[in-house]
N, CA, C and O atoms as a Maestro MAE file, in Angstrom:
{
 s_m_m2io_version
 :::
 2.0.0
}

f_m_ct {
 s_m_title
 :::
 protein
 m_atom[240] {
  # First column is atom index #
  i_m_mmod_type
  r_m_x_coord
  r_m_y_coord
  r_m_z_coord
  i_m_residue_number
  s_m_chain_name
  s_m_pdb_residue_name
  s_m_pdb_atom_name
  i_m_atomic_number
  :::
  1 25 10.792 12.744 -16.709 1 A "MET " " N  " 7
  2 3 9.446 12.582 -17.232 1 A "MET " " CA " 6
  3 2 8.788 11.396 -16.524 1 A "MET " " C  " 6
  4 15 9.417 10.355 -16.330 1 A "MET " " O  " 8
  5 25 7.540 11.557 -16.147 2 A "THR " " N  " 7
  6 3 6.770 10.497 -15.512 2 A "THR " " CA " 6
  7 2 5.604 10.129 -16.407 2 A "THR " " C  " 6
  8 15 4.895 11.005 -16.901 2 A "THR " " O  " 8
  9 25 5.404 8.837 -16.618 3 A "VAL " " N  " 7
  10 3 4.288 8.343 -17.423 3 A "VAL " " CA " 6
  11 2 3.243 7.798 -16.466 3 A "VAL " " C  " 6
  12 15 3.554 6.950 -15.630 3 A "VAL " " O  " 8
  13 25 1.997 8.275 -16.576 4 A "THR " " N  " 7
  14 3 0.922 7.814 -15.704 4 A "THR " " CA " 6
  15 2 -0.147 7.121 -16.533 4 A "THR " " C  " 6
  16 15 -0.985 7.792 -17.136 4 A "THR " " O  " 8
  17 25 -0.138 5.787 -16.577 5 A "PRO " " N  " 7
  18 3 -1.169 5.087 -17.337 5 A "PRO " " CA " 6
  19 2 -2.523 5.225 -16.660 5 A "PRO " " C  " 6
  20 15 -2.610 5.248 -15.432 5 A "PRO " " O  " 8
  21 25 -3.561 5.316 -17.446 6 A "LYS " " N  " 7
  22 3 -4.920 5.399 -16.923 6 A "LYS " " CA " 6
  23 2 -5.614 4.090 -17.256 6 A "LYS " " C  " 6
  24 15 -5.990 3.849 -18.403 6 A "LYS " " O  " 8
  25 25 -5.782 3.245 -16.244 7 A "ILE " " N  " 7
  26 3 -6.331 1.905 -16.414 7 A "ILE " " CA " 6
  27 2 -7.532 1.757 -15.498 7 A "ILE " " C  " 6
  28 15 -7.480 2.151 -14.333 7 A "ILE " " O  " 8
  29 25 -8.621 1.187 -16.023 8 A "SER " " N  " 7
  30 3 -9.798 0.963 -15.181 8 A "SER " " CA " 6
  31 2 -10.635 -0.174 -15.741 8 A "SER " " C  " 6
  32 15 -10.520 -0.539 -16.911 8 A "SER " " O  " 8
  33 25 -11.484 -0.727 -14.876 9 A "VAL " " N  " 7
  34 3 -12.492 -1.699 -15.289 9 A "VAL " " CA " 6
  35 2 -13.833 -1.047 -14.982 9 A "VAL " " C  " 6
  36 15 -14.180 -0.839 -13.819 9 A "VAL " " O  " 8
  37 25 -14.589 -0.725 -16.036 10 A "ASN " " N  " 7
  38 3 -15.877 -0.048 -15.896 10 A "ASN " " CA " 6
  39 2 -16.922 -0.717 -16.760 10 A "ASN " " C  " 6
  40 15 -16.688 -0.983 -17.939 10 A "ASN " " O  " 8
  41 25 -18.072 -0.988 -16.177 11 A "ASP " " N  " 7
  42 3 -19.202 -1.554 -16.929 11 A "ASP " " CA " 6
  43 2 -18.804 -2.775 -17.751 11 A "ASP " " C  " 6
  44 15 -19.273 -2.949 -18.875 11 A "ASP " " O  " 8
  45 25 -17.940 -3.618 -17.192 12 A "GLY " " N  " 7
  46 3 -17.530 -4.838 -17.878 12 A "GLY " " CA " 6
  47 2 -16.498 -4.629 -18.968 12 A "GLY " " C  " 6
  48 15 -16.286 -5.516 -19.794 12 A "GLY " " O  " 8
  49 25 -15.844 -3.458 -18.985 13 A "ASN " " N  " 7
  50 3 -14.822 -3.163 -19.982 13 A "ASN " " CA " 6
  51 2 -13.503 -2.818 -19.306 13 A "ASN " " C  " 6
  52 15 -13.478 -2.082 -18.320 13 A "ASN " " O  " 8
  53 25 -12.399 -3.356 -19.843 14 A "LEU " " N  " 7
  54 3 -11.066 -2.963 -19.405 14 A "LEU " " CA " 6
  55 2 -10.646 -1.811 -20.303 14 A "LEU " " C  " 6
  56 15 -10.538 -1.969 -21.519 14 A "LEU " " O  " 8
  57 25 -10.409 -0.649 -19.698 15 A "VAL " " N  " 7
  58 3 -10.121 0.570 -20.454 15 A "VAL " " CA " 6
  59 2 -8.727 1.068 -20.087 15 A "VAL " " C  " 6
  60 15 -8.397 1.200 -18.909 15 A "VAL " " O  " 8
  61 25 -7.908 1.344 -21.111 16 A "VAL " " N  " 7
  62 3 -6.569 1.883 -20.914 16 A "VAL " " CA " 6
  63 2 -6.452 3.148 -21.749 16 A "VAL " " C  " 6
  64 15 -6.639 3.119 -22.965 16 A "VAL " " O  " 8
  65 25 -6.143 4.249 -21.094 17 A "HIS " " N  " 7
  66 3 -6.023 5.554 -21.760 17 A "HIS " " CA " 6
  67 2 -7.242 5.864 -22.617 17 A "HIS " " C  " 6
  68 15 -7.108 6.390 -23.722 17 A "HIS " " O  " 8
  69 25 -8.432 5.540 -22.114 18 A "GLY " " N  " 7
  70 3 -9.667 5.861 -22.818 18 A "GLY " " CA " 6
  71 2 -10.038 4.895 -23.932 18 A "GLY " " C  " 6
  72 15 -11.069 5.079 -24.579 18 A "GLY " " O  " 8
  73 25 -9.232 3.877 -24.171 19 A "LYS " " N  " 7
  74 3 -9.505 2.887 -25.220 19 A "LYS " " CA " 6
  75 2 -9.938 1.576 -24.578 19 A "LYS " " C  " 6
  76 15 -9.285 1.091 -23.654 19 A "LYS " " O  " 8
  77 25 -11.035 1.000 -25.061 20 A "THR " " N  " 7
  78 3 -11.501 -0.285 -24.545 20 A "THR " " CA " 6
  79 2 -10.594 -1.387 -25.079 20 A "THR " " C  " 6
  80 15 -10.483 -1.586 -26.289 20 A "THR " " O  " 8
  81 25 -9.951 -2.097 -24.162 21 A "ILE " " N  " 7
  82 3 -9.029 -3.182 -24.516 21 A "ILE " " CA " 6
  83 2 -9.754 -4.521 -24.512 21 A "ILE " " C  " 6
  84 15 -9.546 -5.342 -25.406 21 A "ILE " " O  " 8
  85 25 -10.607 -4.750 -23.507 22 A "LEU " " N  " 7
  86 3 -11.393 -5.981 -23.401 22 A "LEU " " CA " 6
  87 2 -12.831 -5.638 -23.066 22 A "LEU " " C  " 6
  88 15 -13.098 -4.749 -22.259 22 A "LEU " " O  " 8
  89 25 -13.755 -6.353 -23.695 23 A "LYS " " N  " 7
  90 3 -15.175 -6.212 -23.379 23 A "LYS " " CA " 6
  91 2 -15.649 -7.491 -22.712 23 A "LYS " " C  " 6
  92 15 -15.049 -8.550 -22.898 23 A "LYS " " O  " 8
  93 25 -16.717 -7.402 -21.940 24 A "GLY " " N  " 7
  94 3 -17.276 -8.582 -21.294 24 A "GLY " " CA " 6
  95 2 -16.416 -9.116 -20.169 24 A "GLY " " C  " 6
  96 15 -16.383 -10.322 -19.926 24 A "GLY " " O  " 8
  97 25 -15.718 -8.226 -19.479 25 A "VAL " " N  " 7
  98 3 -14.873 -8.638 -18.363 25 A "VAL " " CA " 6
  99 2 -15.779 -9.133 -17.232 25 A "VAL " " C  " 6
  100 15 -16.672 -8.399 -16.809 25 A "VAL " " O  " 8
  101 25 -15.575 -10.360 -16.728 26 A "PRO " " N  " 7
  102 3 -16.434 -10.909 -15.669 26 A "PRO " " CA " 6
  103 2 -16.372 -10.074 -14.392 26 A "PRO " " C  " 6
  104 15 -15.398 -9.361 -14.149 26 A "PRO " " O  " 8
  105 25 -17.418 -10.171 -13.586 27 A "GLU " " N  " 7
  106 3 -17.503 -9.398 -12.348 27 A "GLU " " CA " 6
  107 2 -16.453 -9.797 -11.319 27 A "GLU " " C  " 6
  108 15 -16.141 -9.010 -10.425 27 A "GLU " " O  " 8
  109 25 -15.900 -11.012 -11.430 28 A "ASN " " N  " 7
  110 3 -14.900 -11.431 -10.450 28 A "ASN " " CA " 6
  111 2 -13.500 -10.903 -10.765 28 A "ASN " " C  " 6
  112 15 -12.562 -11.166 -10.013 28 A "ASN " " O  " 8
  113 25 -13.347 -10.170 -11.853 29 A "VAL " " N  " 7
  114 3 -12.059 -9.560 -12.176 29 A "VAL " " CA " 6
  115 2 -11.900 -8.311 -11.317 29 A "VAL " " C  " 6
  116 15 -12.788 -7.460 -11.262 29 A "VAL " " O  " 8
  117 25 -10.757 -8.217 -10.650 30 A "VAL " " N  " 7
  118 3 -10.495 -7.085 -9.767 30 A "VAL " " CA " 6
  119 2 -9.310 -6.279 -10.279 30 A "VAL " " C  " 6
  120 15 -8.397 -6.812 -10.911 30 A "VAL " " O  " 8
  121 25 -9.347 -5.006 -9.996 31 A "PHE " " N  " 7
  122 3 -8.324 -4.071 -10.429 31 A "PHE " " CA " 6
  123 2 -7.777 -3.374 -9.192 31 A "PHE " " C  " 6
  124 15 -8.535 -2.761 -8.440 31 A "PHE " " O  " 8
  125 25 -6.476 -3.460 -8.976 32 A "THR " " N  " 7
  126 3 -5.854 -2.814 -7.831 32 A "THR " " CA " 6
  127 2 -4.766 -1.876 -8.327 32 A "THR " " C  " 6
  128 15 -3.758 -2.328 -8.871 32 A "THR " " O  " 8
  129 25 -4.959 -0.572 -8.146 33 A "PRO " " N  " 7
  130 3 -3.929 0.381 -8.583 33 A "PRO " " CA " 6
  131 2 -2.622 0.135 -7.843 33 A "PRO " " C  " 6
  132 15 -2.618 -0.161 -6.648 33 A "PRO " " O  " 8
  133 25 -1.519 0.259 -8.564 34 A "GLY " " N  " 7
  134 3 -0.216 0.101 -7.946 34 A "GLY " " CA " 6
  135 2 0.183 1.366 -7.218 34 A "GLY " " C  " 6
  136 15 -0.332 2.448 -7.499 34 A "GLY " " O  " 8
  137 25 1.089 1.225 -6.296 35 A "SER " " N  " 7
  138 3 1.615 2.396 -5.607 35 A "SER " " CA " 6
  139 2 3.128 2.290 -5.623 35 A "SER " " C  " 6
  140 15 3.693 1.206 -5.480 35 A "SER " " O  " 8
  141 25 3.748 3.388 -5.794 36 A "GLY " " N  " 7
  142 3 5.197 3.387 -5.819 36 A "GLY " " CA " 6
  143 2 5.707 4.557 -6.626 36 A "GLY " " C  " 6
  144 15 4.943 5.280 -7.265 36 A "GLY " " O  " 8
  145 25 6.989 4.725 -6.583 37 A "ASN " " N  " 7
  146 3 7.622 5.822 -7.301 37 A "ASN " " CA " 6
  147 2 8.544 5.254 -8.359 37 A "ASN " " C  " 6
  148 15 9.112 4.174 -8.195 37 A "ASN " " O  " 8
  149 25 8.682 5.972 -9.417 38 A "GLY " " N  " 7
  150 3 9.557 5.545 -10.491 38 A "GLY " " CA " 6
  151 2 9.168 6.231 -11.777 38 A "GLY " " C  " 6
  152 15 8.387 7.183 -11.769 38 A "GLY " " O  " 8
  153 25 9.709 5.753 -12.883 39 A "LEU " " N  " 7
  154 3 9.380 6.351 -14.176 39 A "LEU " " CA " 6
  155 2 7.925 6.142 -14.550 39 A "LEU " " C  " 6
  156 15 7.304 7.006 -15.168 39 A "LEU " " O  " 8
  157 25 7.386 4.996 -14.174 40 A "VAL " " N  " 7
  158 3 5.986 4.705 -14.501 40 A "VAL " " CA " 6
  159 2 5.194 4.655 -13.206 40 A "VAL " " C  " 6
  160 15 5.390 3.756 -12.389 40 A "VAL " " O  " 8
  161 25 4.305 5.611 -13.017 41 A "ASN " " N  " 7
  162 3 3.416 5.635 -11.863 41 A "ASN " " CA " 6
  163 2 2.021 5.287 -12.338 41 A "ASN " " C  " 6
  164 15 1.679 5.545 -13.492 41 A "ASN " " O  " 8
  165 25 1.223 4.716 -11.482 42 A "GLY " " N  " 7
  166 3 -0.154 4.431 -11.857 42 A "GLY " " CA " 6
  167 2 -0.349 3.081 -12.504 42 A "GLY " " C  " 6
  168 15 -1.384 2.853 -13.130 42 A "GLY " " O  " 8
  169 25 0.606 2.178 -12.379 43 A "GLY " " N  " 7
  170 3 0.422 0.825 -12.884 43 A "GLY " " CA " 6
  171 2 -0.648 0.116 -12.076 43 A "GLY " " C  " 6
  172 15 -1.207 0.690 -11.142 43 A "GLY " " O  " 8
  173 25 -0.934 -1.118 -12.426 44 A "ALA " " N  " 7
  174 3 -2.014 -1.815 -11.734 44 A "ALA " " CA " 6
  175 2 -1.810 -3.320 -11.767 44 A "ALA " " C  " 6
  176 15 -1.104 -3.855 -12.621 44 A "ALA " " O  " 8
  177 25 -2.455 -3.995 -10.803 45 A "PHE " " N  " 7
  178 3 -2.556 -5.445 -10.799 45 A "PHE " " CA " 6
  179 2 -3.975 -5.790 -11.196 45 A "PHE " " C  " 6
  180 15 -4.928 -5.261 -10.623 45 A "PHE " " O  " 8
  181 25 -4.124 -6.662 -12.161 46 A "ILE " " N  " 7
  182 3 -5.444 -7.128 -12.574 46 A "ILE " " CA " 6
  183 2 -5.495 -8.618 -12.275 46 A "ILE " " C  " 6
  184 15 -4.685 -9.390 -12.788 46 A "ILE " " O  " 8
  185 25 -6.442 -9.015 -11.448 47 A "GLY " " N  " 7
  186 3 -6.567 -10.407 -11.034 47 A "GLY " " CA " 6
  187 2 -8.027 -10.810 -10.998 47 A "GLY " " C  " 6
  188 15 -8.888 -10.125 -11.551 47 A "GLY " " O  " 8
  189 25 -8.297 -11.915 -10.349 48 A "ALA " " N  " 7
  190 3 -9.675 -12.402 -10.249 48 A "ALA " " CA " 6
  191 2 -9.893 -13.027 -8.882 48 A "ALA " " C  " 6
  192 15 -8.981 -13.609 -8.295 48 A "ALA " " O  " 8
  193 25 -11.104 -12.901 -8.390 49 A "THR " " N  " 7
  194 3 -11.472 -13.554 -7.142 49 A "THR " " CA " 6
  195 2 -12.079 -14.912 -7.470 49 A "THR " " C  " 6
  196 15 -12.599 -15.118 -8.567 49 A "THR " " O  " 8
  197 25 -12.012 -15.833 -6.518 50 A "ALA " " N  " 7
  198 3 -12.567 -17.169 -6.718 50 A "ALA " " CA " 6
  199 2 -13.296 -17.602 -5.453 50 A "ALA " " C  " 6
  200 15 -12.981 -17.148 -4.353 50 A "ALA " " O  " 8
  201 25 -14.269 -18.479 -5.624 51 A "SER " " N  " 7
  202 3 -15.049 -18.934 -4.473 51 A "SER " " CA " 6
  203 2 -14.270 -19.912 -3.597 51 A "SER " " C  " 6
  204 15 -14.584 -20.064 -2.417 51 A "SER " " O  " 8
  205 25 -13.259 -20.575 -4.157 52 A "HIS " " N  " 7
  206 3 -12.446 -21.526 -3.405 52 A "HIS " " CA " 6
  207 2 -11.038 -20.964 -3.259 52 A "HIS " " C  " 6
  208 15 -10.461 -20.465 -4.225 52 A "HIS " " O  " 8
  209 25 -10.491 -21.043 -2.065 53 A "THR " " N  " 7
  210 3 -9.164 -20.483 -1.823 53 A "THR " " CA " 6
  211 2 -8.065 -21.197 -2.601 53 A "THR " " C  " 6
  212 15 -6.991 -20.631 -2.806 53 A "THR " " O  " 8
  213 25 -8.311 -22.418 -3.032 54 A "LYS " " N  " 7
  214 3 -7.290 -23.154 -3.769 54 A "LYS " " CA " 6
  215 2 -7.584 -23.211 -5.263 54 A "LYS " " C  " 6
  216 15 -7.048 -24.065 -5.969 54 A "LYS " " O  " 8
  217 25 -8.427 -22.315 -5.746 55 A "SER " " N  " 7
  218 3 -8.720 -22.265 -7.181 55 A "SER " " CA " 6
  219 2 -7.462 -21.844 -7.930 55 A "SER " " C  " 6
  220 15 -6.722 -20.975 -7.468 55 A "SER " " O  " 8
  221 25 -7.223 -22.452 -9.073 56 A "LEU " " N  " 7
  222 3 -6.062 -22.128 -9.882 56 A "LEU " " CA " 6
  223 2 -6.484 -22.073 -11.338 56 A "LEU " " C  " 6
  224 15 -7.064 -23.023 -11.862 56 A "LEU " " O  " 8
  225 25 -6.197 -20.978 -11.975 57 A "HIS " " N  " 7
  226 3 -6.476 -20.823 -13.401 57 A "HIS " " CA " 6
  227 2 -5.174 -20.429 -14.071 57 A "HIS " " C  " 6
  228 15 -4.514 -19.483 -13.641 57 A "HIS " " O  " 8
  229 25 -4.803 -21.138 -15.112 58 A "VAL " " N  " 7
  230 3 -3.576 -20.859 -15.834 58 A "VAL " " CA " 6
  231 2 -3.953 -20.397 -17.226 58 A "VAL " " C  " 6
  232 15 -4.732 -21.046 -17.923 58 A "VAL " " O  " 8
  233 25 -3.388 -19.261 -17.622 59 A "PHE " " N  " 7
  234 3 -3.661 -18.707 -18.945 59 A "PHE " " CA " 6
  235 2 -2.395 -18.787 -19.769 59 A "PHE " " C  " 6
  236 15 -1.314 -18.462 -19.277 59 A "PHE " " O  " 8
  237 25 -2.511 -19.218 -21.025 60 A "PRO " " N  " 7
  238 3 -1.307 -19.319 -21.862 60 A "PRO " " CA " 6
  239 2 -0.753 -17.959 -22.217 60 A "PRO " " C  " 6
  240 15 0.256 -17.866 -22.916 60 A "PRO " " O  " 8
  :::
 }
 m_bond[239] {
  # First column is bond index #
  i_m_from
  i_m_to
  i_m_order
  :::
  1 1 2 1
  2 2 3 1
  3 3 4 2
  4 3 5 1
  5 5 6 1
  6 6 7 1
  7 7 8 2
  8 7 9 1
  9 9 10 1
  10 10 11 1
  11 11 12 2
  12 11 13 1
  13 13 14 1
  14 14 15 1
  15 15 16 2
  16 15 17 1
  17 17 18 1
  18 18 19 1
  19 19 20 2
  20 19 21 1
  21 21 22 1
  22 22 23 1
  23 23 24 2
  24 23 25 1
  25 25 26 1
  26 26 27 1
  27 27 28 2
  28 27 29 1
  29 29 30 1
  30 30 31 1
  31 31 32 2
  32 31 33 1
  33 33 34 1
  34 34 35 1
  35 35 36 2
  36 35 37 1
  37 37 38 1
  38 38 39 1
  39 39 40 2
  40 39 41 1
  41 41 42 1
  42 42 43 1
  43 43 44 2
  44 43 45 1
  45 45 46 1
  46 46 47 1
  47 47 48 2
  48 47 49 1
  49 49 50 1
  50 50 51 1
  51 51 52 2
  52 51 53 1
  53 53 54 1
  54 54 55 1
  55 55 56 2
  56 55 57 1
  57 57 58 1
  58 58 59 1
  59 59 60 2
  60 59 61 1
  61 61 62 1
  62 62 63 1
  63 63 64 2
  64 63 65 1
  65 65 66 1
  66 66 67 1
  67 67 68 2
  68 67 69 1
  69 69 70 1
  70 70 71 1
  71 71 72 2
  72 71 73 1
  73 73 74 1
  74 74 75 1
  75 75 76 2
  76 75 77 1
  77 77 78 1
  78 78 79 1
  79 79 80 2
  80 79 81 1
  81 81 82 1
  82 82 83 1
  83 83 84 2
  84 83 85 1
  85 85 86 1
  86 86 87 1
  87 87 88 2
  88 87 89 1
  89 89 90 1
  90 90 91 1
  91 91 92 2
  92 91 93 1
  93 93 94 1
  94 94 95 1
  95 95 96 2
  96 95 97 1
  97 97 98 1
  98 98 99 1
  99 99 100 2
  100 99 101 1
  101 101 102 1
  102 102 103 1
  103 103 104 2
  104 103 105 1
  105 105 106 1
  106 106 107 1
  107 107 108 2
  108 107 109 1
  109 109 110 1
  110 110 111 1
  111 111 112 2
  112 111 113 1
  113 113 114 1
  114 114 115 1
  115 115 116 2
  116 115 117 1
  117 117 118 1
  118 118 119 1
  119 119 120 2
  120 119 121 1
  121 121 122 1
  122 122 123 1
  123 123 124 2
  124 123 125 1
  125 125 126 1
  126 126 127 1
  127 127 128 2
  128 127 129 1
  129 129 130 1
  130 130 131 1
  131 131 132 2
  132 131 133 1
  133 133 134 1
  134 134 135 1
  135 135 136 2
  136 135 137 1
  137 137 138 1
  138 138 139 1
  139 139 140 2
  140 139 141 1
  141 141 142 1
  142 142 143 1
  143 143 144 2
  144 143 145 1
  145 145 146 1
  146 146 147 1
  147 147 148 2
  148 147 149 1
  149 149 150 1
  150 150 151 1
  151 151 152 2
  152 151 153 1
  153 153 154 1
  154 154 155 1
  155 155 156 2
  156 155 157 1
  157 157 158 1
  158 158 159 1
  159 159 160 2
  160 159 161 1
  161 161 162 1
  162 162 163 1
  163 163 164 2
  164 163 165 1
  165 165 166 1
  166 166 167 1
  167 167 168 2
  168 167 169 1
  169 169 170 1
  170 170 171 1
  171 171 172 2
  172 171 173 1
  173 173 174 1
  174 174 175 1
  175 175 176 2
  176 175 177 1
  177 177 178 1
  178 178 179 1
  179 179 180 2
  180 179 181 1
  181 181 182 1
  182 182 183 1
  183 183 184 2
  184 183 185 1
  185 185 186 1
  186 186 187 1
  187 187 188 2
  188 187 189 1
  189 189 190 1
  190 190 191 1
  191 191 192 2
  192 191 193 1
  193 193 194 1
  194 194 195 1
  195 195 196 2
  196 195 197 1
  197 197 198 1
  198 198 199 1
  199 199 200 2
  200 199 201 1
  201 201 202 1
  202 202 203 1
  203 203 204 2
  204 203 205 1
  205 205 206 1
  206 206 207 1
  207 207 208 2
  208 207 209 1
  209 209 210 1
  210 210 211 1
  211 211 212 2
  212 211 213 1
  213 213 214 1
  214 214 215 1
  215 215 216 2
  216 215 217 1
  217 217 218 1
  218 218 219 1
  219 219 220 2
  220 219 221 1
  221 221 222 1
  222 222 223 1
  223 223 224 2
  224 223 225 1
  225 225 226 1
  226 226 227 1
  227 227 228 2
  228 227 229 1
  229 229 230 1
  230 230 231 1
  231 231 232 2
  232 231 233 1
  233 233 234 1
  234 234 235 1
  235 235 236 2
  236 235 237 1
  237 237 238 1
  238 238 239 1
  239 239 240 2
  :::
 }
}
């Protein structure tokens, strides 16, 4: 069995399997679909772009 999560960032919303998880997602948040084979296909990396190459943000 293969599980394919459906994850996207649309109109400022983070949506997973058709459910809005976060609203008001900033425009600098980027979504990169994962690639690979395994039990879970369709994973993703969610990150953010910054104007300075040495910007660091730590989230608890």
